[in-house]
C-alpha positions as CSV (number, residue, x, y, z in Angstrom):
1,M,23.3,43.9,43.9
2,Y,22.0,45.2,47.1
3,K,19.1,47.7,47.6
4,V,18.6,49.8,50.7
5,F,15.5,51.9,50.9
6,I,15.1,55.2,52.8
7,K,11.4,56.1,52.5
8,N,10.9,56.3,48.8
9,K,14.5,56.7,47.9
10,V,17.1,54.0,47.4
11,I,20.8,53.2,47.7
12,L,22.0,50.6,45.1
13,F,25.3,48.7,45.6
14,T,26.3,47.2,42.2
15,N,29.3,46.6,39.9
16,N,27.4,47.6,36.8
17,Q,25.2,50.7,36.7
18,T,24.4,50.6,33.0
19,K,20.9,49.3,33.3
20,L,20.1,51.2,36.5
21,T,20.4,54.9,35.5
22,S,17.2,54.8,33.5
23,K,15.2,54.1,36.7
24,F,15.9,57.5,38.1
25,N,15.1,61.1,37.0
26,S,17.8,62.3,39.3
27,F,20.6,60.2,41.0
28,L,24.1,60.4,42.3
29,Q,26.8,57.8,41.4
30,L,29.7,57.0,43.7
31,N,32.6,54.9,42.5
32,F,33.9,54.2,46.0
33,F,32.4,53.6,49.4
34,E,34.1,54.1,52.8
35,K,32.6,54.2,56.3
36,D,33.0,58.0,56.4
37,A,30.7,58.3,53.4
38,M,27.7,56.7,55.2
39,S,26.5,59.9,56.9
40,F,26.8,61.9,53.6
41,V,24.8,59.3,51.7
42,T,22.0,58.9,54.3
43,N,21.7,62.6,55.0
44,L,21.5,63.4,51.3
45,L,18.6,60.9,50.8
46,L,16.8,62.1,54.0
47,A,17.0,65.7,52.8
48,K,14.2,67.3,50.8
49,N,15.8,67.3,47.4
50,K,15.1,65.8,44.0
51,I,17.7,63.0,44.2
52,E,15.8,59.7,44.0
53,G,18.7,57.4,44.5
54,I,22.4,56.8,45.0
55,I,24.3,54.2,42.9
56,V,27.4,52.9,44.6
57,C,29.2,51.3,41.6
58,V,32.3,49.4,42.9
59,D,34.1,46.2,42.1
60,D,33.8,44.8,45.6
61,V,30.0,45.1,46.1
62,E,29.9,42.7,49.1
63,G,32.7,44.6,50.8
64,A,31.1,48.0,50.3
65,F,27.7,46.9,51.4
66,N,29.2,45.2,54.6
67,E,31.0,48.5,55.3
68,F,27.7,50.3,55.0
69,K,25.8,47.8,57.1
70,A,28.3,47.9,59.9
71,S,27.6,51.6,60.4
72,F,24.1,50.9,61.7
73,K,22.3,49.2,64.5
74,L,20.9,46.2,62.6
75,I,17.4,44.8,63.3
76,A,16.3,41.5,62.0
77,A,12.7,40.8,60.8
78,A,11.1,37.9,59.0
79,G,7.9,37.5,57.0
80,G,6.1,35.5,54.4
81,V,4.8,35.7,50.9
82,V,1.9,33.4,51.5
83,K,-0.2,31.7,48.8
84,N,-3.5,29.9,49.3
85,N,-5.2,27.2,47.2
86,D,-6.6,29.9,44.9
87,N,-3.1,31.3,44.2
88,K,-3.9,34.5,46.1
89,T,-1.3,36.3,48.2
90,L,-1.9,37.4,51.8
91,F,-1.6,41.1,52.7
92,I,-2.2,43.2,55.8
93,Y,-3.3,46.8,56.0
94,R,-1.5,48.9,58.6
95,L,-0.7,52.6,59.0
96,D,-2.7,53.4,55.9
97,K,-0.5,51.1,53.7
98,W,-0.8,47.6,52.3
99,D,2.1,45.4,53.5
100,L,3.2,41.8,53.7
101,P,3.0,40.1,57.1
102,K,6.3,40.3,59.0
103,G,7.8,41.2,62.3
104,K,11.0,41.3,64.4
105,V,12.9,38.1,65.1
106,E,13.0,37.4,68.8
107,K,16.2,36.6,70.7
108,D,17.5,33.1,70.0
109,E,14.6,32.4,67.6
110,K,15.3,30.8,64.3
111,I,14.6,33.0,61.2
112,D,12.2,30.6,59.5
113,E,10.3,30.0,62.8
114,A,10.0,33.7,63.3
115,A,8.5,34.2,59.8
116,I,5.8,31.6,60.4
117,R,5.1,32.9,63.9
118,E,4.6,36.5,62.6
119,V,2.3,35.4,59.8
120,E,0.2,33.4,62.3
121,E,0.0,36.2,64.8
122,E,-0.7,39.0,62.4
123,C,-3.3,37.2,60.3
124,A,-4.6,34.1,62.2
125,V,-3.5,31.8,59.4
126,T,-2.4,28.3,60.3
127,R,-1.0,25.3,58.4
128,L,1.8,27.3,56.9
129,E,4.5,25.6,55.0
130,I,7.7,27.2,53.8
131,I,8.6,26.5,50.2
132,K,11.8,28.4,49.8
133,P,13.7,31.5,51.0
134,L,13.4,34.7,49.0
135,K,15.8,37.7,48.7
136,D,16.2,39.8,51.8
137,T,15.1,43.4,51.8
138,Y,16.7,46.4,53.6
139,H,15.3,49.7,54.7
140,I,16.5,52.5,57.0
141,Y,14.3,54.3,59.4
142,T,14.5,56.4,62.6
143,M,14.2,54.9,66.0
144,G,14.1,57.9,68.4
145,E,17.1,59.9,67.2
146,E,19.0,56.9,65.8
147,L,19.0,55.6,62.3
148,V,18.6,51.8,62.2
149,L,18.8,49.3,59.3
150,K,16.2,46.6,59.2
151,Q,17.0,43.4,57.3
152,T,13.9,41.4,56.5
153,Y,14.2,37.8,55.7
154,W,11.4,36.6,53.4
155,F,10.0,33.2,52.7
156,E,7.7,31.9,50.1
157,M,4.9,30.0,51.9
158,K,1.8,28.1,51.1
159,T,-1.3,27.1,53.2
160,E,-4.5,25.2,52.8
161,F,-6.1,27.4,55.4
162,D,-9.5,28.6,54.3
163,G,-10.8,30.0,57.6
164,K,-11.5,33.5,58.8
165,L,-8.7,36.0,58.6
166,I,-8.3,38.0,61.9
167,P,-6.1,41.1,61.9
168,Q,-3.8,41.5,64.9
169,T,-5.3,44.8,66.0
170,E,-3.0,45.3,68.9
171,E,-0.2,45.7,66.3
172,G,-2.2,48.3,64.4
173,I,-3.4,45.9,61.6
174,E,-6.8,47.0,60.4
175,E,-7.4,44.4,57.7
176,V,-6.1,41.1,56.3
177,R,-6.9,40.1,52.8
178,W,-6.1,37.5,50.1
179,M,-5.2,39.3,46.8
180,S,-5.0,38.1,43.3
181,D,-2.1,39.3,41.1
182,E,-4.5,41.7,39.4
183,E,-5.5,43.2,42.8
184,V,-1.8,43.4,43.8
185,N,-1.3,45.5,40.6
186,T,-4.3,47.8,41.1
187,I,-4.7,48.0,44.8
188,V,-1.5,47.2,46.6
189,L,1.1,48.8,44.3
190,A,-1.0,52.0,44.4
191,N,-0.6,52.2,48.2
192,T,2.4,50.5,49.7
193,Y,6.1,51.2,50.6
194,A,8.8,51.6,48.0
195,S,10.7,48.6,49.3
196,I,7.6,46.4,49.3
197,S,6.6,47.5,45.8
198,D,10.1,46.6,44.5
199,F,9.9,43.3,46.2
200,L,6.5,42.4,44.9
201,V,7.4,43.2,41.3
202,S,10.5,40.9,41.6
203,N,8.8,38.0,43.5
204,I,5.1,37.9,42.8
205,L,3.9,39.7,39.7
206,V,4.3,37.9,36.4
207,E,4.8,41.1,34.4
208,K,7.5,43.4,35.6
209,L,6.2,47.0,35.8
């Protein structure tokens, strides 16, 4: 299954919608996907209506998603879910939202190296070690008048760093903080992006909300 977020709405590509319909108060199901349908899908979710999601239920999930993805300018980013010795997770506060440290992959840069570099630059955390890759996330946003699709590659990381956290203010980051799972539940999930909320519940929190 693939999830693509547009603000607080989502497009799901799946071959089994049975367990998904309960997640939405209002949704549209498509049993096909062609390139010509891309504008219809994105315009519908960008419009001010009550539809919360579109479920694309097809046998060839990979093919449908690749057809969808090929319609956009694709931007690659990389970031980390970083744990310290107290099993707390690293978060940044930017644009009035809690977020995970991440940033664009530079030309000819390896994905894992970009993830470590972005965490170091945004939070001043060192001695980072990648444990394993996590599932990518996707979200659509507007760049000028163009819709772009950002694919973010995530890695589980650990560090023994216990120094001062320094936010990269030139990137608009106001605060960097280590958060316990309880704080993620009560503070972060109350004020973060839909894609990050979904990702956190799947990868960090013990109890699925």
